[in-house]
C-alpha angles and dihedrals in degrees: 000000000000113000124188120236136130140258112258102198102093137018094267094072092199114208114257137177119221124205104213116212128242088264090066094236112059124090103228096176139004128198138164116278107240091194093058105114094220110032097031098200095322119133138152129230094266094068092055091067099054094116084080088063095046101037107010130109098284109140092257120200125217104162132052111255130210125194113239125216088261091058097251124116128246130192117250135175125264095247090053093047095049093044093050097044093049091048093052092044090050090049094053092047092050094046103037107011130267090264088074088067109090127198124204129182127010096182144327126235098319112017114073101126096083092045089058087072093054093081090069092053092049091050092046089059098036097248118162109174129073142154143180141181090286086075092064095045118023113020094093089058092041088056094046093047090050090053095047105034108003091240144055121268137209132187140245104231096162092067103026124120093209126026119200121194118192113192087337132125103185092174087074105018096037108192098177133051118288091357101174092046090049094048091051090048092054091045092053097046112087090201092060133063139204125211123193125188105191134123089223124073092234129181087264093049089055087062095044128109088211126029110187096195097200123198106255113272096011099095091115089062094047095048093044088054091049093051090046093054088053090055099039094049093045092243096138123112095248100175093045090049092050091053097043114020143056128204099044096132092054093050096046093048089059096041093050089062094053114119095228100185091048094050091048089052091050092052092045094236120126112251093227089059092051090050091048090051092049090053092047093052093046094050095046121105088223138008126195118196132195123186117188147165096310087074103017090063094043141079118302089009098159094045090048088054090053096050092044088057091047089058094058095036095049087055093048098247102152136099098013138090114291095016140079122313143174108243126216117244143209093198111014118235129181096022114145133176090232097229113199125229113331095346123112136049122323136192112264100241110023094032090227120170110261107217121190086355093299128127111222108261093225094064098047093096089045090053089056107036097069142081092239111137092231097047117133110268101175134036130197111196121192125186093335138102109211094165086067107025105046128076119278100018093194090058092045092053089050089052094050090049090053095056120102090225135015121184122185126193109193149126098244143027095269128182088263093046089057087063097046131106090216130021118196116198119224132187118264118256090264095053099062146030106287143163147177122236092205091105104151104143120133148237084356109037119200135206124191122198100193116215121216114278097192133013118270116253118260112269101031127108130207115248094245088057090048092052094043091053092048092050090048091048091053089059094240094120131029138177087268089065092052101044101081094044091048088052092049092047089054089058094052144281095283094057089042091055092052093047093046093051089050089051090052089061083078106080093209091055092043090060090055097043095126092061093041089055092045094051099042112024093026098072090051095058122104122249091031086280097155092139087065093064093098088062091065092074089042093054092051091049091050091051091046096050097039107026094156095052093045091048092049089053089060105262105114126228142296122006091337088064093060093048094047090048092049092048091049092052094048093049100036103095092173094048129264139232108253101181138014110198136186115236088248089064089083090069090057086059096053100103099221097028089245134071117249106217094178118075096174102207092043093046088051088053090054089050091049092057087087092063096044118099112252113256114263134187116261111228091214090053106028098165133065112217122207101209107204116022120182111235138173093277106028128096140154120308096268084085095080100156107092092202092074092076108089091182132045094001092181094049100237126212109255112221135171119266088237095055092044090054091048091051091043095235131136134197109306097016115129128237135181113250115201132183132173087267104041154340138232144161120249141169116249132229109198112209138161088228087085127070117232110273093025121104132171141199122200123249123243099039131109093064121146122221100142099331129010115258120204128339123312102226099211092061081077103042131090125225092213090062097089143126115277093224106039104014092235113156129253096233092145094053109049115152110233147160135212135213127187116236 
């Protein structure tokens, strides 16, 4: 029987259909779901191998585990696990304060629904600080977007005349619906152009009209030169900027002083090509831009994000078809207050800027390995693997071992779970109701509540149930709190809504709203979809904030719209359209109604580039390692079965043909790769896709099920190598050296 679901390996979460085998568990076939309102039957090769996630050799967990005094794990019951964990969290809260309890995770690319309940657990125990993978990827861009527009932006590549990708290879990493099909459509259309800024000749660069093959780590020089050409050649949209933006004079005064030829030379890109690209962008009816990890995990990442946005704002590419837009949302992600200078929240020990509520990943170990009275003392890790995925794995392991309590909620015995005091097993993403909150489509936005494809294994509990039990064990909620809401729910949704809003008048209950919904509204939902209860409030908020878009999507107006939207979400096994916006709606989501071109501290950093010594190669570390490249058969670390990779199963080190010849190595030969933090042996793959001096390892390898397969990139990275503004890591710019063996 074919069952609808979605791929979980990138943010797009394309709709798929799964043919479940006669055993009721195996995925015999997988195909694109033609009824999915966003992907419409499209899928890439990676989704077709998802049986390796569900049924592969992964180290699956089915019983709660507790670490004994001798360091080994023993199986325990759920009641024991919940009681002991709640008691220990409560003890740490009472002795040291709830702010010493730290939360990491909450979901990967496709599993955010369970993490939505974590907020109640954190509030029940007084926890304040949290982080996730977004804090080592996107927070610099979140902060810049907040300062300039007051909101995050995405881009309309399906309709753009010019597509610009900065440190982005969407042919492999996707990032927008039907990515490979859209890329091919742009490449085939003589009226459209594609521009790629990337040191690597990627699959996307192969399709591009302009490949600006920037020297690794010099993107800030190249983008500043590009923006300067726009200003110096009077290619900016002056009338549009006068109508919609502030700060133009400050920006242009800095960009007019940029030594364009010098910056192009530093970046390794011919000045004539930069000027040609500037002209093409300025003359286009619409330009869509996507920056990604190639620059967001690199030197100057936050400043790069700022200048990248200046390029499309100076040319008027916002709030129209084929350009940048602000998406609607069901559950907002990436929102930040945009505090200036030293304002805003900071982490307790390192004093690092907290953006979008997230502590920078690169300071987490620093927040633990100290005698500071406010150091983190307990860590709750949910659907994440920081011992493997964060910079400087050795130091992260040391930090985890130093904590008084580590609790991991996960599907498998991950590298982080092996260091935990308690491990709580959860269902896979195909054994429960699940969803992604990466809902960024426009003008028609889509949400997909995925229904279970196969039953959960005996012995596991869903994350909403785990969080509800922890909250109840803390004493924060009791049956008496549930009874009036359950009675109201039995009389219908309208009475429940009134009773629930009345309950929220109590600040203590408001902080625990997800669990209140799960325990009271949840049991009344069709399809046994109790886990979806938290989306009821989200649906009403969506309808309240965007009544026009929700109504245009077919859900009526007022309170009725929220209820109809929620019902559609719960019943829509293939996904549903949640909003239908006009392009002008983006302007309603610009916080001040006008774009702020000038971000003083970042503009000052752009001006200061002239006084900064040009980057030079270090003879002791002559290579730049990109630690974590997305390839045809790599994914995030939920893909633990190494047999899923049909190509490059060992994860070879890509190296230029020139460097291979100099070292005297051929394909498959092994070299010693050394960084300031570690050393390993790895087989090489010489290719002319790499520039001399630039090398790369794939992401998602170095996991241990029985044996370790490939190199774990973060054994080679350093936590101190991070962006000065957002604290994001320099995973794409790791100084290294190679020796032939």
